[in-house]
N, C-alpha and C positions, 0 to 999 in steps of 0.2 A: 516450451522455451527453456533454454539452458539456465541452470542455477546462476552462472556468472552474469547473465543478463539481469536477473532479479537483484543480485548484489550490486550491480551497476546502477539499477534504478533506485535502490536504497541510498547509495552513496550520493547520487545526484540530488535526491530529495533532501538529504542532510546538508548538502552544499547550497540549497536554495534554488535549484534548477527544477522547478515544479513541472514545466512543460515537457522537458525531456524525460523525467521520471514518469509522468503520466503516459507518454507515448509508449514507454516500455511496458508499463502495467496494462495498458489497453491492448497491447499485442499478445499478451499472455493469458490464455483462457483457463489455465490450471487454477486449482484452489489457492496456491501460493501467489499466483499473479492477481487473483481477485482480492486476496488479503492485502497485497501491496496497493492495489487500486483503492481499496477502502482507506488505507492510511494516507494515500496521496490526497484524497478528498477530505480527510480529517484535517490535514495541514492547510488545505485551500482557504478557508473552511467551508464545507458544504455538507452539513449533517445528513440530510436526506440521501444524498448520493453515497456518502460514506456508509451509512446503514445498509443501503442496497447491496454494495459490494461485499460487506461483511456477511450478509445473508448468502450471497453467491459463493462465498468461500466456506460456508458452513460454520461460521464462527459467531459467537455472541459479540454484540457491539459493546465496547468497553467505555464509551463516552468520548467526547471531543477532546478532553484534556489528556488522553492516553497516548498521544502520538509517539513520544520518546520511548515509552516502555514497549509499545507495539513494534517500533522499528528494531529495538534490541531483540525482542522475541522472534521476529521474522528472520533477523540475521542469524539467530541461533538455530532456527528450524532446519 
């Protein structure tokens, strides 16, 4: 999936549109898409699902309180 779609997913999540952000993350099978998917479930909150998607992304799970810093890190990636 194109980077602009991931950035759109980030923006939607930051705006509180969980469903639309989740749909974008779910459609992207890349590591970055899985990372976004993990963050989406962090915001939900669903720890087990978030941890699963972090594993799929090859990333260490930073804890449920890290959503804001993870959004910033993904945006910079």
